[in-house]
C-alpha positions in Angstrom: 17.8 31.1 0.3 21.0 28.9 0.2 20.0 25.6 -1.3 19.6 22.9 1.0 20.6 20.0 1.5 20.9 16.3 1.8 23.2 12.7 1.8 21.3 9.9 2.3 23.0 6.6 3.8 21.7 2.8 2.2 22.1 -0.4 4.3 20.8 -3.5 2.8 19.9 -4.9 -0.7 20.2 -3.2 -4.5 15.9 -3.1 -3.3 16.9 -0.2 -0.9 19.2 1.4 -3.1 17.2 1.9 -5.7 14.6 3.1 -3.0 17.2 5.3 -1.9 17.1 6.8 -5.4 13.4 7.4 -5.6 13.5 9.1 -2.7 16.7 11.3 -3.6 14.1 12.2 -6.8 11.6 13.5 -4.3 13.8 15.8 -3.0 15.9 16.8 -5.7 12.1 18.0 -7.0 11.9 19.7 -3.8 14.5 22.2 -5.1 17.0 20.4 -2.2 20.3 19.4 -3.5 22.3 16.3 -2.9 25.4 16.2 -1.4 27.7 13.2 -0.2 27.4 11.7 3.1 30.1 13.5 4.6 29.7 16.8 3.7 27.6 18.0 6.4 24.4 17.9 4.7 20.6 19.7 6.1 19.2 16.4 6.9 19.9 12.9 6.1 17.9 10.0 5.2 19.5 7.1 6.6 17.5 3.8 4.8 18.3 0.5 6.9 17.7 -3.4 6.7 16.6 -5.3 8.9 17.9 -9.2 7.7 22.0 -8.3 8.5 22.3 -8.3 11.7 23.7 -5.6 13.8 20.8 -3.6 12.8 20.7 -1.0 16.0 24.3 -1.2 16.1 25.0 -0.2 12.3 21.6 2.9 12.5 23.6 3.8 16.1 26.5 4.0 14.1 25.7 6.0 11.5 23.1 8.6 12.9 27.0 9.4 14.9 28.4 9.8 11.8 26.0 12.2 9.9 26.0 14.3 13.5 29.3 14.7 13.7 29.9 16.0 10.3 26.8 18.7 11.3 25.8 18.9 14.1 22.8 20.7 13.3 21.3 17.7 10.6 18.1 17.2 10.7 18.1 12.9 11.1 15.2 11.1 9.6 15.4 6.9 9.5 13.3 4.6 6.9 13.4 1.3 5.8 12.9 -1.9 7.0 14.4 -1.9 10.5 12.3 1.5 10.9 9.4 -0.7 10.6 10.1 -3.1 12.2 11.6 -0.8 15.3 10.3 2.6 14.6 10.2 3.4 18.4 13.8 1.6 19.5 14.9 3.7 16.6 13.5 7.1 18.1 15.0 7.0 21.0 18.2 6.5 19.7 20.0 10.3 20.6 20.0 12.6 17.2 17.4 10.6 15.6 14.3 13.4 14.6 11.7 11.6 12.7 11.3 7.8 11.8 9.0 6.9 8.8 8.3 3.5 8.1 6.8 0.8 5.2 3.7 2.5 3.9 5.3 6.4 5.0 8.4 6.3 3.5 7.3 7.1 0.2 5.9 10.2 1.3 9.2 11.3 2.8 9.7 14.7 1.8 6.0 15.2 2.0 5.7 14.6 5.6 8.5 16.2 6.7 7.7 19.5 4.5 4.5 19.3 6.7 6.2 18.9 10.5 8.6 21.5 9.4 11.6 19.9 9.6 10.6 20.5 12.9 13.2 18.7 16.0 11.9 17.2 19.4 13.4 19.2 22.0 16.5 17.6 23.6 16.1 14.4 25.7 12.4 13.5 23.5 12.4 11.1 21.6 12.2 11.4 17.2 8.6 11.7 15.7 7.1 8.2 14.6 5.3 7.9 11.6 4.7 4.5 11.7 1.3 2.8 10.4 0.9 -1.4 10.9 2.7 -3.1 8.0 -1.1 -4.5 6.8 -1.3 -0.5 5.7 1.7 -0.8 3.0 -0.9 -2.0 0.3 0.6 0.5 -2.2 3.5 -0.2 -4.7 5.8 2.4 -4.9 7.9 2.0 -8.1 12.0 2.9 -7.6 14.8 2.3 -9.5 18.8 3.8 -8.5 20.6 6.0 -11.1 23.3 7.9 -12.1 26.3 6.3 -10.3 27.0 3.3 -12.8 25.8 1.8 -16.4 24.2 -0.7 -13.8 20.5 0.2 -13.4 18.2 -1.5 -9.7 14.7 -1.0 -11.1 12.6 -2.2 -8.4 8.8 -4.6 -9.9 7.8 -6.6 -6.5 7.7 -5.6 -3.2 6.5 -7.3 -0.3 6.8 -11.0 0.0 3.0 -13.6 0.3 6.1 -16.7 2.2 6.4 -17.2 5.7 9.4 -18.8 5.7 10.4 -19.3 9.9 13.4 -16.8 9.7 12.6 -14.1 8.1 11.1 -10.2 9.0 11.3 -9.0 5.4 6.8 -9.9 5.3 6.6 -7.7 8.7 9.0 -5.3 7.4 7.3 -4.6 4.0 3.9 -6.7 3.5 2.1 -8.4 1.6 3.2 -9.0 -2.0 2.8 -6.0 -4.8 3.3 -4.8 -8.0 3.1 -2.6 -10.8 0.9 -4.5 -14.5 4.6 -5.1 -17.2 3.0 -2.2 -19.0 4.1 0.2 -16.7 7.8 -1.7 -16.1 7.9 -2.0 -19.5 7.1 2.2 -20.5 9.7 2.8 -17.4 12.3 0.7 -19.3 12.0 2.7 -22.2 12.5 5.9 -20.5 15.8 4.4 -19.1 16.4 3.7 -22.5 15.8 6.9 -23.0 18.7 7.9 -20.3 22.0 5.7 -21.8 21.4 3.5 -19.6 22.7 -0.3 -20.8 22.3 -3.0 -18.3 18.9 -3.0 -15.8 18.9 -5.6 -13.6 15.1 -6.0 -12.1 14.9 -6.8 -7.8 12.1 -7.2 -5.7 11.5 -8.8 -2.9 10.1 -12.4 -4.1 10.5 -10.7 -7.6 9.4 -14.2 -9.0 5.7 -13.9 -7.1 5.1 -10.3 -9.7 1.5 -10.2 -11.2 -0.1 -9.5 -7.7 -2.0 -5.9 -8.5 -4.5 -3.2 -6.7 -6.4 -2.9 -3.7 -7.0 -6.6 -4.1 -3.6 -8.1 -5.0 -5.8 -10.1 -7.7 -3.0 -12.2 -9.9 -3.6 -9.7 -13.6 0.0 -11.7 -14.9 3.4 -13.0 -13.9 6.6 -13.2 -13.8 6.7 -15.1 -16.8 4.8 -12.1 -18.6 7.7 -9.3 -17.6 10.7 -11.0 -18.9 8.4 -11.8 -21.8 7.4 -8.5 -22.8 10.9 -6.2 -21.4 12.8 -9.6 -24.3 10.9 -7.2 -26.8 12.0 -4.0 -25.3 14.3 -2.2 -27.4 17.4 -0.2 -26.8 18.5 -1.6 -23.6 21.7 -4.0 -24.0 21.1 -6.1 -20.6 18.7 -7.3 -18.3 19.8 -9.4 -15.2 17.4 -11.6 -12.7 18.6 -10.2 -9.4 16.8 -13.6 -7.1 14.4 -15.9 -8.2 13.2 -18.3 -5.4 13.6 -21.9 -7.2 10.3 -23.3 -7.0 9.0 -19.7 -9.0 11.4 -20.0 -11.4 10.1 -22.2 -14.5 11.1 -23.5 -17.5 9.4 -21.2 -19.8 11.5 -18.3 -17.7 14.5 -20.7 -18.1 14.2 -21.0 -21.7 13.3 -17.3 -22.5 16.4 -16.6 -21.7 18.3 -19.0 -22.5 16.5 -17.5 -26.6 17.2 -14.5 -25.9 19.9 -11.6 -27.1 19.3 -9.1 -23.7 18.7 -11.2 -20.7 22.0 -12.6 -20.0 22.9 -15.8 -18.7 23.2 -15.7 -15.0 20.5 -16.5 -12.3 20.9 -16.3 -8.4 18.7 -18.8 -6.7 17.9 -19.2 -2.7 18.4 -22.4 -1.4 19.3 -21.7 2.2 19.7 -25.8 3.1 20.4 -28.7 0.7 19.2 -30.0 3.9 15.2 -31.6 3.2 15.0 -31.8 6.6 16.2 -28.4 7.2 14.4 -26.8 4.3 11.3 -28.1 5.9 11.7 -26.4 9.4 13.1 -23.4 7.5 9.1 -23.7 5.8 10.9 -23.4 2.4 7.8 -24.1 -0.6 10.6 -26.6 -2.1 12.5 -29.4 -1.6 16.4 -29.8 -2.8 15.4 -32.4 -5.5 13.9 -29.8 -7.2 16.4 -27.2 -6.8 19.1 -29.4 -8.8 16.6 -29.7 -11.6 16.2 -26.2 -12.3 20.6 -26.3 -11.9 20.3 -28.6 -14.4 18.1 -27.2 -17.1 19.9 -24.2 -16.6 23.4 -25.4 -17.3 21.7 -28.4 -20.2 20.5 -24.7 -22.1 22.9 -22.3 -21.1 26.3 -24.6 -20.5 28.3 -20.8 -19.5 25.1 -19.8 -17.5 26.1 -18.7 -14.4 24.9 -19.7 -11.0 24.7 -17.6 -7.6 23.5 -19.2 -4.6 22.0 -18.0 -0.4 22.5 -20.5 1.9 22.0 -20.4 5.8 24.2 -22.8 7.9 23.2 -22.7 11.5 19.9 -22.7 11.2 18.1 -24.3 14.7 18.2 -28.2 14.2 20.6 -28.3 11.7 23.7 -31.6 13.1 26.7 -31.7 11.8 25.6 -34.8 9.3 22.7 -32.3 7.9 25.3 -29.7 7.5 27.4 -32.1 5.7 25.2 -33.2 4.0 24.2 -29.1 2.9 28.4 -29.3 2.0 28.0 -32.2 -0.8 24.9 -31.4 -2.4 26.2 -27.3 -2.9 30.0 -29.2 -3.5 28.3 -31.5 -6.4 26.3 -28.4 -8.4 27.2 -27.2 -11.1 27.0 -24.0 -9.4 29.3 -20.6 -9.6 29.2 -19.0 -6.8 27.9 -18.9 -3.2 26.7 -16.3 -0.7 26.7 -17.4 3.3 25.0 -16.7 5.6 25.3 -18.0 9.4 22.0 -18.3 10.9 20.9 -15.0 13.4 17.5 -14.9 16.0 14.9 -12.4 14.6 11.8 -11.2 16.8 8.4 -12.2 15.9 10.1 -15.1 13.8 9.6 -18.8 14.0 12.9 -20.3 13.6 14.5 -18.9 17.5 11.2 -21.0 19.0 12.5 -24.4 17.4 14.8 -27.3 19.4 18.5 -27.8 18.7 20.0 -23.8 18.5 23.6 -24.1 16.7 26.7 -23.0 18.8 27.4 -20.2 17.7 31.2 -21.0 16.9 30.1 -23.7 14.8 27.7 -21.5 13.0 31.3 -19.7 12.5 33.0 -22.5 11.9 30.9 -23.8 8.7 30.4 -20.2 7.6 33.9 -20.6 6.8 33.9 -23.6 4.7 31.1 -23.0 3.0 32.8 -19.8 1.7 35.7 -21.2 1.0 34.2 -23.7 -1.3 32.5 -20.5 -3.0 36.2 -19.6 -3.5 37.3 -22.4 -5.6 33.6 -22.5 -6.9 34.1 -19.5 -9.0 37.7 -19.9 -9.7 36.8 -23.1 -11.4 34.0 -20.9 -12.9 36.8 -18.6 -14.3 39.3 -20.2 -15.2 36.5 -22.4 -17.3 36.4 -19.7 -19.2 40.4 -19.1 -20.2 40.8 -17.8 -23.3 36.9 -17.3 -24.2 36.0 -14.0 -26.1 33.0 -12.8 -24.9 31.5 -8.6 -24.4 32.2 -6.4 -21.2 29.8 -3.9 -19.9 33.1 -1.6 -18.1 31.2 0.5 -15.5 32.7 3.7 -13.7 33.4 2.8 -10.6 37.5 2.5 -10.3 38.5 -0.6 -8.8 41.1 -0.2 -5.7 44.6 -0.8 -8.1 42.4 2.4 -10.1 41.6 -0.8 -13.1 38.4 -0.6 -14.6 36.2 -3.6 -13.9 33.0 -5.1 -15.9 31.4 -7.7 -16.0 30.8 -10.2 -18.9 27.0 -11.6 -19.6 27.9 -14.7 -17.5 28.6 -12.2 -14.3 32.2 -12.7 -14.2 33.9 -9.7 -12.9 36.8 -8.0 -15.0 39.9 -5.9 -15.1 41.4 -3.6 -17.6 43.8 -0.7 -17.4 41.9 2.4 -17.1 41.1 4.3 -20.0 37.7 7.3 -20.0 36.3 5.9 -23.0 35.6 2.3 -21.5 32.9 3.7 -19.7 29.3 1.8 -20.3 31.0 0.8 -22.9 30.8 -2.8 -24.4 34.1 -4.3 -25.4 34.7 -8.0 -27.1 37.9 -8.6 -25.3 39.5 -12.5 -24.6 39.6 -13.3 -21.2 43.4 -14.6 -20.4 43.7 -15.5 -16.6 41.6 -15.4 -12.8 44.2 -13.1 -11.0 45.2 -13.8 -7.9 42.6 -11.3 -6.7 40.3 -13.6 -8.5 39.5 -11.2 -11.5 39.4 -12.1 -15.1 42.1 -10.6 -16.7 41.9 -9.1 -20.7 44.1 -9.3 -23.3 45.5 -6.1 -23.2 46.6 -5.9 -27.0 42.0 -6.0 -27.7 41.8 -2.2 -25.5 42.4 1.1 -27.2 45.7 2.9 -26.4 44.8 5.6 -23.5 47.6 7.9 -22.9 47.7 10.0 -19.2 
């Protein structure tokens, strides 16, 4: 019998990418061959997201594309959107199975048990989805095979109840493995030659709730200290950490560390305390600016990324200007800006003061323009400095090789296969029109085609 093939498509965050990789390994262990999406696989697994907008439309489109490549394919949907709307997704033509959060890590096993049985024409797909309260186990995952950088999942779920967010409904309560289990996984990854590990989770700073009773046995600070002592990995990054959980101790550890990069991503969501209250965030802007000030005091060259939501219910023009001015005055490096979008079963849509879509769009554009200015200013501050660049294996649109400095400046250089996965000390020359940093080419090896 020919080897059966499986292809994956991932929507959403880095955490989803690491989980897709883990699912891929399950299929490979069962003798499947992983192929590119457009190769017409026997089985398609689509890992969905509920945070980005138009989840339904994106899901339908990917299903249609999969069936275009192989009309006989068996199509499975997993991920956050699958937990929130399983019955709805099962109605999409061409979907054969939908798995919720508690079931997705048994995907290959469940499909084996059902013998990849397709519903009759016109019938909805099979749904395997328990209530989210049953998603209590922590399943580790990491992305692998596509780059020098690996995304390592160390935490899942969230106990917070921000008024705009469906993640607790899609992923369940906060839970994680132990520091020891993460250290062992990192040591194994080091043996495979991975150079950089990005720690990911839903609420990463809440690491440490373990076991069925979810007792707080350890903290994220414990994890950072332990990983800092692991040999063999040259770079660690913290993907995103809530400001109220980013302790002085974590910041000081990163500042003194050779392995943890001076790069933080700290969600703000709004620079207005009134809006932060309506969002049910667990801090106010004063705490946020304290965090940024300490990072910059200890690591003046550190990169700081910020998540912001604009057009939240009740956000007046004055509130938005307050956010704009707050961000403008902060020494941060770039912004991820999201126009607010309504989510079912959250508190926010019931709040008064709905902001028109047109205004949401205008505010998003203004903050994205501020982000570009911030990023260019940050890059220009580093022109003339020497720093280590870790080059990746994916080429930029112009056929050049790209990589990152420790503080997350994206660098472009002429392609050389010997640079892939290598750390090179280079001088930064100028930020180009495409927003990439150019390096001193004379310091690179000469490569003749």
